[in-house]
N, C-alpha and C positions, 0 to 999 in steps of 0.2 A: 714631402712630394703633395702637390692637392689632388684631391677626387677626381674623377674623369670627369663626374657631373657637372663640373665649375669651371672645364678648358675649352677653349673656343678654339678650332683648330679649322681654318678655311680647306675647301676641297677642293682638290682639281677638277678641272672639265666643266662642262656647263653647270651642273648644278650648284647651289649656292647653301650651304649650311647657317642657318642664321638661327636665332631662338626664337621658338613657339612655345602659344601658351601651355603653361604645366598644366595637366588635368589636375593634377593634385591640389591646385590651388581653386577648383570650381566652387564658390561658395554662393553663387546666384547673382544676378545681373538686373539692372532695371538703369535706370536715371539717377545718378548721383554725383560726386565729388570725380572730377578725372584722376584715374589712379595711374601710377606710374610701375614699370618694368614685371609685370605680372605675369613674366617668360618665365620659363624654368631650362632646364638642363638642354644643350644642344642637339638638335634635332634636322634632319632635310624635311624642309617645308612642303607641303603638296601646293606645287605654281598655280593649281588653278583656285587657291584661296587667296593668292596675292590681288589686292587691289589698288592700282597706281590712278594716283591723280593726274589726268594729261594736263594740267594746266601749272601745277607747282612740280610735278614729278615725283613728289612724294608717295612711299610705297606702303601700304597696311596689308597686316595679317588678318583674313577673317575668321575667328574663333566660331565656338558654338552659337546655337542658336536661341537666343533669349526668350522669343515670341513672333509669333503671327498671328496676322489678320488678315481682312478680304482682299487689301491691295499691297500690302509688303509684308516685310519680315524683319525682324530687328535680331541683331549680332553683335555678340561681343567682338571688338575689332581693335587691333594693336598697331598703332606706328610704328613700323618696324627700326628708325632713327632713334628714337627716344624712349618706346616704352610706354607712352600713355594709351592707355584704354579706354577706349570709346563704346557706348551703346549707340549701333549705326543701324539706323532704318533704311532697310534695300529696298527700291521700288522699279521692279523691272518696266524697261522700254515699253515692254507690250501692253504694259496695262494702262500709260498714257499716250498709247496712241491718236485717241481721239480728243481735239480742242479743250473739251468741257471739263477732261480728264485732266489735262498736262494743267489748265489754268488753275484746278483745286489745290493741285499739289504746290503749284507757286504759290498761293493763295496763305497755305497751310507755312509755308517756309517764312514769309514775309510777316504774317502774324509772330510765329513763335520768334522769330528773332527779334523781336521790337520788345519781348517780356524782359524783364529783368529783375528778378525777386528772388528772396532768398529759399521759400518753397514752391518756387516753379523751376524745373526742369531746366538746364541754361542750353541753349542751342550756341554750339560752337562753330559748325561751317558747314557746307553741303558742297558736290560738285557731281556731274554724270560722264558716263563714257557711254560706248556704243550700246551696251547693256542693260544698263540702270541709272536711275538715279540714287546719290548715297546723301542721307542727313545725318551727321554726326551729333550726338547729343552727349548730356554726361552720364558717364556709367555709374553704377553703384553695386557693392557686392552683396547685399541683401533683399533682393529680388523686389519683390511689391508686396503692398499689406494683403494682395489675394493669398499669396504663399503662405503669410505669416494666418490667416485665417483657415487656409488649408491643413496647415498643421494642429493649430490649435481650436478650431471649431467656434470656439464664443472667447473674448476676453475680458478681463477686469473692466469694471467702471473707470479706475485710474487710470488705465493703458486707453481707452476711447476715449476719455479726455483729452489725454497727452497728444493722441493722433489726432482728432475732431480739431483743437486747437490750431496747429499748423495746416490742415485742409482750410480751415475760415481764412487763416490768414492768407495764403494763397489766392482764395477767391477772392476775398474782397479786392484783393488789386487789382484780380481779373475785371470786376464789375465797374472798379473807380476808372477803368481805363477803356470801358464801354466793349468786352467782351466777354460772351457767354462761352463757358466752356461744352455744355450739353451732353458728355457723356463720364458723369463722374461716376465711376465704379470702384471698386476695389483692386483690381489690375491696373487700376490707370493713376495710383499711390503709390511711388517708387521710394525706398526706403536704402539711406546713403549708409556708408560703415558706422557711422557714429549715429545711429538710431534716427535720423533725422529725415522726416516725412518731405516729398516734391511730388505736386502735381505734373504730369505730363499727357501724353498723345494728345496732340491739338488737331488732329485729322477732322474731328467733327464741331472744332470752335468755331463760333462767326463771329461777327461785330453785333451789338444789339441795335436794332431798327425801330423807329417809332411803330406802334401798334396796329398800325393800318397796311405798311409794309413788313410783315412781317414774313417770313415764309413758312408755309404751313406743312413743310415735310417733316413724317414722322422718323428721326433717327434717333440713337442711342440704343442703351442695354434695355431690353426688354423691363428683366424685375426694375428698373431704377427710374422707369418714364414715368414723367409726373400726368395726371389724368387731361390738363390741357393740353398737352401733345398728342395724345391719343385722340383727341376728339380735333384735331387740326385745327386749335386757334395760336399756336407755334409758340416759339420759347420765350422765356422772359429770364430778370435773374431767378424770380421766385420757382422758375423749373429748377431752377440747380439747387437750390434750398430744399426743393423736395427730395431732390436725389441723393443729398449729405443726409438728410432723413431716413432715406433706406438704409445707406451706408452704415448709420449709428445703429439700427436696428440690427443689422444683419452681423454686427460684430458685436451686439450685447447678445442676439438672440439663437445665432448659431446658422440661420437662414433667412434670405430676405422678407420683406413681410407678405408680400404679393405673390410668391413663387407658387406655381401650381403644376402638375405633371403634364397639364395642357395647358399652350399658351393662349387660346381665345380665353379660356378661364381665368388665367392672368391677366391678360386685358382687364377682364368683365371686372376682377377684384377690384383693380386699379381705378377704373372709373367710378365703381361703387366706395371706393377706400373701406373695402372690406377685410380686416387686418384684427388677430388677435394678440395680445400682450401678454407675455406670460408672466406669472404670478411671483416668481423669484423677482421681479426687476426692483429696484426703486423705485418712490413714489417719484421722485426727484426726475427719473429717466424716462417713467412712465409719462408724465406731465408733458416731458419736455415733446416726446416723439408723438403726443397727442396734439400738440401746437403746429408742429411741422406738418404731418402726415394730413391735411386739409384740404377738401378738396378746390376750394375759392382759393386762387394765387394769393389775391389782396390778404386773405384772412392768416396768411402763414407771417412767422417773424421774420424782420429782417437778420442777419447774420451778427449785427452787434445787438439785438437782443436777444437771439440767441445766448452771445456770450454775456450775458447779464443775466441770465436767465439761472435759479438755484444749483440746475445740475453741475454747473459750473463754478459758480460762487463760493457755495458751500461742499462743495466734494473737491477733494485732493487731486491734485495734478500733480505727478512727479516731474523736476526739472531734467531728467535722462531718464531713461531705460534701459537696462543692460542686455546687449547681444542674444545671452540665452532665451529671453523673452520671444524671440522667433520663433520657437519651437516649443517650450514649456513656458508654465506659471512662473513669472518671478515673483521673486519677495519685495513686494512696495508696502514697507512701513512708513507709514504716513510719520511727518512730525509728532511728536508728542503733543499732549492736549495741557489746557493750561492749569491743569491738576498735578499734570505730570511733571511739568515744566518747574511748579513748586515745589515737589518734593526733591526733585534734582536738585534745586538751588537751596532747598533745608540741607541735603545731604552734603553739598559739596562744602556749606560754611561749617557743617559740623566736621567733616573730615579730608575736605580738599587742601587745607592749607599746608604749606609746605614747611613752616616753623616748626618748632616743638608744640607739642599740642600741651595747652594748657589747663587741660580737663582734669579735673581730680581723679584719682586712680578708681574709688569706686564708679565714677560717671562713665569711665573708660570703660568698666567692665560692663556696666548697664547698654552703651552703646553697643559695645560687641557684641553682646547676647540680642539685641535688638536687630542688627545688621543680619546676625545669624539666622535668625528667625526669618528673616526678609528674605535671604539668600536659600533658604532650605523651600523655599513656596515657588520659587521662581527659576532654581540651576538645577542640573542635573549633580546627583552626587558625586564623590569620588568612586572611581573603579576598586580603590585600593581597599579592601575590607578590614585592614588592620586601623587600629588605633592613631590615633595624630600623633601622638608621643612614641608610640613604634616605630612610626616613618620617620618622624624625625630622628630618631636615636639610627637607624641605618644611614641617613643621609649624614652622618657625621662620619661616616668612614669613607676613605678613598674610594673611587673605582681603580681597577689595576690597570695597568698600561695595555693589557689586553683588550678591554673592554672600550679604551676609548680610540677617536680616530681624530685626531687633531690634524692642522693642515699641514705638519710635520713628517706626516705618516699616511703610506699608502693602504688605501682601505683595503678591505676585502672585496672579492671580484662577484662576488655573488650579487644580485640585484638588491639594494636595500631601499624603501621608500617610507613614508609616513606621508600625514594628509591631517589638514584641523579639518577635515567637512567632508569623510568618509560616510556615505550614505546621509548627505543634508545637502540644503539648498546651496551650500556653500561650495559645494563639488561643481554646482553648475557654477558660480562665478569664478571660479579656477579653471573650468573650461574654455569660458568667456575671454579671458584674460590671454589665455596661452594663445586662444584663436587670433586674437589681435596681433599677438606676437610675432606669432606664425607668418601670419598674412603681412607683417611690416617688413620682417625679415627675410621673408623669399623675395620680396620689390625690391629690395636694397642688392640683394648678390644675383638675382635676374641679369642684367644690363652691366655688373659691374666689369671694367676694361681690365686688364691684366697691367700690373703695375711693379715696379721695383721699390717705390717709395710711397709712405704714407701720405696722407695730404696732411696741411698743417692744422694741426689741433686747434681745439678752441680752447678758451679759458675753464678752467676747472669748474662745474656746473654747482651752482653756490646752494642747491635741497637736494643733491642726488646722496640719498640714504641707501646703504649697503651693509651687508654683514661683513663686518671686519675680522670677526673669529668664530669658530664652530666647535662645538665638542658633540658625538654620536656617542650616546649610551641607551639606545633602544632597545638592547636587551635586557634594560632593567626598568629604565624610567621614560625617556625619550629622548629628542635631541634640543640640544642646546645652542643659544648665538647669542653675539653681542652685535648691535648696529654700531654705524659709525659714529650715531650720537652717545654711544656709551650704553643706551640701554639695554639692558641684559634680558631677556626671555629662553622660557623653554616649552616647546610644545611637546604635552605629552603623549604618550603612546594612546591615550584613549582620547585624542582630540582636543584637550583642555589647554590652554594659552594663559600664562602666567608671565608677567614682566615687572623688572625692578625697574624704576627710573635710574636716570645716569645718577642723582645724587641717592640713590639707594634708600629715599625717605619713601616712597611712596610706590604703591603695589598694584600693577592693572591686572584683571582678573577677566579672562573672555570664556564665555562657554559657547559662544560660536563665532562666525565672522561679524554677529553686528549686536551680539550681548553682551556689555560689557559695566565692569564695576571696578571703581578705584578705592583702595584704602590707604591712611597712613600705615606704615610697620608697624607701629604701636597698639594699634586696636583692629588688626588681622581678625577675622573669624576664626573660634576655636577648628572648625572643620581643615582649614587652609592652611595651619600651621605647617604639616606634614610636606605639603609640596613647597611649601614657603624655604624649608630647609634645603631641599634639594636644591630650588632655584640658587639660595645663598651659595650653595659647594658650587655650582657651576660658576656663578658669578668669580668666585674668588679661585676657583681653578684657572679659568681663562685668563685673569688680570695676571697669575702669578708664572703661568708656564707658556702662556701663547702670545705671540707676535701678532703685530695688526698686517694684517694681510697686501696692503699698498699704500702708499703716499697722499692718498687722497685726503682732502682736510676733514677733520671731525667736524659733526654739525654740534650747534646749539639745541636740545635737546625741545622739541616743540609741544606748547599745550597740550594735555591731551595723550592719549595713548599714540604708540607709532604705528606703524602698519604691521601687519600680523604675516606669519610665515603661513601663507597658505599649504603651499605643498613643496617635499623635498625627495629625492632619491639620487642612487648612485649608480651610475654607468660602469663600466670597467675603465674609465678615463677620466672622470670627472663626478663632481659632486654640483647636481641642478635644484636651484632655489627659487621659488615663485613668493613675494610679496603681493598684500592685499592690494599695493596701490600701483601694480602692473608691473613692477621693476623683475625682471629676469636676471639672475647671476649662475653663472655656471664656472667653477672652480676648477682646474686641471690640475691634476695630482703630481704630476712625475716634474715639471718644472713652475708651479705654484704659480702660473697666469690665469689671469680671471677674465670674464667677458660678461659687462654690466651693461644690461637695453633697459633704457629708462625711458619718461618722456614721448608721446606719442604725434606733436604738432611742432616741432618735427622729432622724429625718432631720434635720441642720442644712444651711441654705443663708446661706451668706457673700455679701455683695454688696458689691463694692467701687466704690463709684461714680466719677464723672468728678474726684471733688477729691481722690482716693486713700483718703479714710475707707472703714472698711469695718466694717460691719454683718452682725451674725449673728442668725437667725430661726430658728425651728422651725418646720418646713414646717407640723406640725399648727396652728400660730397663724395662719400667712397664708392656710392652708386656711379656716378659720374667721371670720378679722377680714378679710382680705385685702390688699391693697397697690397701692401706687402704680402708675399705666400703665405707667412704665419698665421696673420690676420687672418687673412682671407680663410685657411684651413681651418680654423677655430671659429670662426662665424658659420661656416660648412656644416661644422659636428653639431654647434648650437642647434641650427636647424634641423638638422637629423633627430636632436632630443625632442625638441619641440613635436613633430611628427610623430614620434613613438609614443609622447605621452597624450596628444590628441588622436592617435587613431588613424591618422593621414595616410 
């Protein structure tokens, strides 16, 4: 029987039960990619929150307040028909009663509707009723750069480069089309679900006019106003460049460059260009800020010149930021420098070959000692205080049946869990992955209609990597598992990963999610032999005693290490596994069914039924067409496990 939270029963009488926004799903909002199905359990909606388009007849539900300004408020609004979520600017008719006020709103709509760029908030549509004007914009779940700055106070230089490159891309597009934004600030840079930045709020935007026809109005946010604006010389593209410099300063230093307790003093500092640069800034950042924050607009660099500055050309810019960077300092390890690359190539040439080593035994011993010395200076020692030989001897003895928990056996009912990242930065990665999975699955279930059949499945995913076998020996060593590529790994109790390639010739050793070493098994460092013995026993035990958990095709092992097991835990009904590539797998004990969530564009849901037959569906197809009750129940249970682990 399905949980009541996922049942949809119409009510008799005038009230209508429809799906309201799930308050547990609140992760922030701004302008970003439209999202669907962010609605949770059925509940009776407040009719005063329903918005109806008089022309199309479509009905929308007004959710939480996202922000407010002088003329309008912005809300999270959901289309009750298909679950699509928007950030909607609501302007009361009373605020546009005068002709010039209405004309200003219509100009904003016309201008924004004409803009189409990856880093510009997308305009969807608008309508009005007797009470308000509604402007429907893209929605995003990670709020704005102002929220990130408020949580972090300062950002790393690689993060600032990451965001500024996107701001400049959007701003170049505007300037090329003769549009000035005139209100660049952190609160108008919205962050999408995949950490992409988009410029929004064009309430003060204007077309670029000739010098003698420019309006002299002082408009914008005080801390970001350019001197020429305060001097009533009008806005220009270089005024937006000035504001960009103020944004860069704020992100790097923690506060706007000219911020003072008294607004008049702030304006005085801006006109005099009086600010200080902290000593902890890099030389290139200081030089670029000094170039941008100049009193004469013509002396400031263009957007193209800013991108050519050494702050961007010589500094590392990540291709993607992790979601955890919204609230905490991320681990942004840049690519290896040439010296490190040379060392990597040499190491691979010595140890990375998969054929039998031709190195003489004495040379192998010397190389092994060399690698051991290198590792001792860069990785954590084993927590096991016993000598490697003694640990090896212990691994030779098989664990008793009471100490193992293969798939064919019900586990203990007490909650058991493990992690590769307890107390380290990898916990943030795991949390971010689970947050993304939670959001995606919640969206899928929100509007899923009841159905008696599953939709047509997709072909088996070509690159789906999943856990086909597992053994829990965490009371002594750790958690062992085999991937569908036949690579066998152990997550030891101290968080160390060790894996054998499918041909059992290459050993992969990870002290964290990002620190990886590889060795041919014949030259494994001495201090790792004990763990290698345990790993080999796990591999032998699973090969001889456990069946593959489904009929999904086996994969050829890719070059390099496979995804790592970040977290695992046992509930009273299932085993939960989270891999470092974002794959979530839940194995149910009683009937050996499995749910595997993989891929995010689109999200794929693979269900391994009791007969071990696997079928893969797009989450969007399940959301649109529904599925059988047994699958829907299991998806609901997976959602509860994700909520339990994420604390929501």
